[in-house]
C-alpha positions, 0 to 999 in steps of 0.5 A, spaced: 280 903 828 276 897 831 270 902 832 270 904 824 270 897 822 264 895 827 261 901 824 262 899 817 260 892 818 253 895 822 252 899 816 253 893 811 248 889 815 243 894 815 244 895 807 244 887 806 237 887 811 234 892 807 236 889 800 233 882 803 227 886 805 225 890 799 227 884 794 222 879 798 216 884 799 217 887 792 220 882 787 216 884 781 218 891 781 222 891 774 216 888 771 210 892 769 202 890 771 198 890 765 191 889 768 186 886 763 191 888 756 188 881 753 181 885 752 184 892 750 180 891 744 173 893 744 168 887 744 164 890 739 169 890 734 170 882 735 166 879 730 170 872 730 174 868 735 179 862 733 181 857 738 186 852 737 188 847 742 196 846 741 196 839 744 191 836 740 191 840 734 183 841 734 180 848 733 174 851 733 171 858 730 166 862 734 162 867 731 156 868 736 156 875 740 154 872 746 159 866 746 165 871 744 163 876 750 163 869 755 170 868 753 172 875 754 169 876 760 172 869 763 179 871 760 178 878 763 178 876 770 185 875 770 191 880 770 198 880 767 205 882 769 210 883 763 215 878 764 222 881 764 225 875 761 222 875 753 226 869 751 221 865 746 218 859 749 216 853 745 209 850 744 202 852 747 196 850 750 191 854 746 192 859 741 187 865 740 186 869 735 181 875 735 178 878 728 174 884 726 171 881 719 177 878 716 182 882 719 186 879 725 186 884 731 190 881 736 193 874 738 193 871 745 197 864 746 196 861 753 203 857 753 202 854 760 197 855 766 200 862 768 204 864 762 201 868 756 203 871 750 199 877 747 202 880 741 209 877 742 210 879 749 210 874 754 206 875 761 205 872 767 198 871 770 197 874 776 192 869 778 195 862 775 191 857 771 188 861 766 189 855 762 183 852 765 178 858 763 180 857 756 180 849 756 173 849 759 170 854 754 174 850 748 171 843 750 164 846 751 164 850 745 167 844 741 161 840 742 156 845 740 160 847 733 158 855 734 
């Protein structure tokens, strides 16, 4: 009987050790990596970008194609993983709308330095501090008023 108890305990230890190993090295198995979903729309289709600063209420409109491409290239450096928890978060740092003419193609909300909401789905930036990219872009272009 003691041998069976030791065998069961040994098996349980291996199972627990295995679970700890997999959860520490693969914590996001339940989350989906989207790569560069933020730019799934072709740059050629984007004719205007509207950016609103959620802290100040200031907003800018960008219609210059080179400036639009610069923002898209900046944001495209980041990859995202869909968050398992999709509970609505209040507030945001930046709200970015991409337009083709008068039609909004997509909306991206920079919630904080690592959380974005793309068309009502929350993602975690795999590279953190995406807000700095948009912040720098916003203030550089707010002064030039494209």
